[in-house]
C-alpha positions in Angstrom: -37.3 21.5 -25.6 -34.5 19.3 -26.8 -33.3 19.3 -30.3 -32.9 16.1 -32.3 -29.1 16.4 -31.9 -29.3 17.1 -28.2 -31.2 14.0 -27.3 -28.5 11.5 -28.4 -25.8 13.6 -26.8 -27.7 13.6 -23.5 -28.2 9.9 -23.7 -24.5 9.4 -24.5 -23.6 11.5 -21.4 -25.8 9.3 -19.2 -24.3 6.2 -20.7 -20.8 7.6 -20.2 -21.6 8.4 -16.6 -22.9 4.9 -16.0 -19.8 3.4 -17.6 -17.5 5.6 -15.6 -19.3 4.6 -12.4 -19.0 1.0 -13.3 -15.2 1.3 -13.8 -14.7 3.5 -10.7 -16.5 1.1 -8.4 -14.6 -1.8 -10.0 -11.3 0.1 -9.3 -12.3 0.6 -5.7 -13.0 -3.1 -5.3 -9.8 -4.1 -7.0 -7.6 -1.8 -4.8 -9.1 -3.3 -1.7 -8.8 -6.9 -2.9 -5.3 -6.4 -4.1 -4.2 -5.1 -0.7 -5.7 -8.1 1.0 -4.2 -10.4 -1.6 -0.7 -8.9 -1.0 -1.1 -9.6 2.7 -2.1 -13.2 1.8 1.0 -13.6 -0.4 3.2 -12.2 2.4 1.5 -14.6 4.9 2.1 -17.5 2.6 5.8 -16.6 2.4 6.0 -16.2 6.2 4.4 -19.7 6.6 6.8 -21.2 4.0 9.8 -19.8 6.0 8.2 -21.0 9.3 8.1 -17.4 10.6 5.0 -17.5 12.8 5.9 -14.8 15.3 4.6 -11.9 13.3 1.7 -11.3 10.9 1.7 -10.1 7.3 0.9 -6.5 8.2 3.8 -6.4 10.6 6.1 -8.0 8.0 5.1 -5.3 5.4 5.7 -2.6 8.0 9.3 -4.0 8.5 9.7 -3.9 4.7 8.5 -0.3 4.6 10.9 0.7 7.3 13.7 -0.8 5.2 17.2 0.7 5.9 15.8 4.0 7.2 15.3 5.4 10.7 11.8 6.8 10.9 9.2 8.1 13.3 5.8 6.5 13.6 4.3 9.6 12.0 6.5 9.1 8.9 5.5 5.5 8.7 1.8 6.6 8.8 2.5 9.2 6.0 4.6 6.9 3.8 2.9 3.6 4.4 -0.6 4.9 4.8 -1.1 3.0 8.1 -3.8 4.1 10.5 -2.4 5.8 13.6 -3.5 3.2 16.2 -2.6 0.3 13.8 1.0 1.5 13.3 1.4 2.3 17.0 0.1 -1.2 18.0 2.2 -3.0 15.5 5.4 -1.0 16.3 5.0 -1.8 20.0 4.6 -5.5 19.2 7.6 -5.5 16.9 9.7 -3.7 19.5 8.6 -6.3 22.1 9.4 -9.2 19.8 12.9 -7.7 18.9 12.3 -6.8 15.3 12.5 -3.1 15.8 14.7 -0.9 17.9 13.3 2.4 19.1 14.7 5.4 20.9 13.7 9.0 21.6 14.9 11.6 19.1 17.7 13.8 20.3 16.2 16.8 18.4 12.5 16.3 19.3 12.1 14.3 22.6 8.4 13.8 21.7 9.3 11.7 18.7 10.4 8.1 18.8 12.7 6.9 16.0 12.5 3.3 14.9 14.9 1.2 12.9 15.2 -2.5 12.2 17.2 -4.9 14.4 19.1 -7.8 12.8 15.9 -9.9 13.3 13.8 -7.3 11.5 16.4 -7.1 8.7 15.9 -10.8 8.1 12.2 -10.3 7.5 12.8 -7.2 5.3 15.3 -9.2 3.2 12.8 -12.1 3.0 10.2 -9.8 1.4 12.9 -8.2 -0.9 13.6 -11.7 -2.1 9.9 -12.5 -2.5 9.2 -9.3 -4.5 12.4 -10.0 -6.5 11.0 -13.4 -7.5 7.8 -11.8 -8.5 9.7 -9.3 -10.7 11.4 -12.2 -12.4 8.2 -13.7 -13.6 5.7 -10.8 -13.6 5.8 -10.3 -17.4 6.3 -14.0 -18.5 3.7 -15.5 -16.1 1.5 -12.6 -15.2 1.5 -11.0 -18.6 2.2 -7.6 -17.0 4.7 -5.4 -18.8 6.7 -2.4 -17.5 4.4 -0.1 -19.6 1.3 -1.7 -17.9 2.8 -1.0 -14.5 3.8 2.6 -15.5 0.3 3.4 -16.8 -1.4 1.7 -13.8 0.8 3.6 -11.3 0.1 6.9 -13.1 -3.7 6.3 -12.9 -3.5 5.3 -9.2 -1.4 8.4 -8.4 -4.1 10.5 -10.0 -6.8 8.8 -8.0 -4.8 9.2 -4.8 -4.4 12.9 -5.5 -8.1 13.2 -6.2 -8.9 11.5 -2.9 -6.4 13.6 -1.0 -8.0 16.7 -2.5 -11.5 15.4 -1.5 -10.4 15.3 2.2 -8.2 18.4 2.2 -10.6 20.7 0.4 -13.8 18.9 1.6 -15.0 18.6 -2.0 
């Protein structure tokens, strides 16, 4: 039998769980939509620069390679690309002359990739784009540094939670 005090507490817990579910599902939706929107923003910049040879996913991959020499596995780990997706896009970018690849001297099974001059042009295009965004993010978007800091901390905690769900089969 529930006491008079326990009833409101139980109801509050149910309401709290509903509210948390609402916010969690909204976050999932926003993360997915934001990624698609980022790709749309990159596509728009590629179109403005008349760069029609590659798509936005490939351009973002070039940006993520940056100045480094990486393996496809490192790109998957750092950029969260799917295995076949990164392999397909790397092959396309090699064929189109945006990426140079060669076998690792240390581990002959690994292929190291780095940007060619053509790839560096796209990387720099995205650096400029993101730099322009930074210049107006607070003034136009009303997003302050503290907002980004808090959002990033929350997203890192969700990422850690999801990693643990898979790793420990929770």
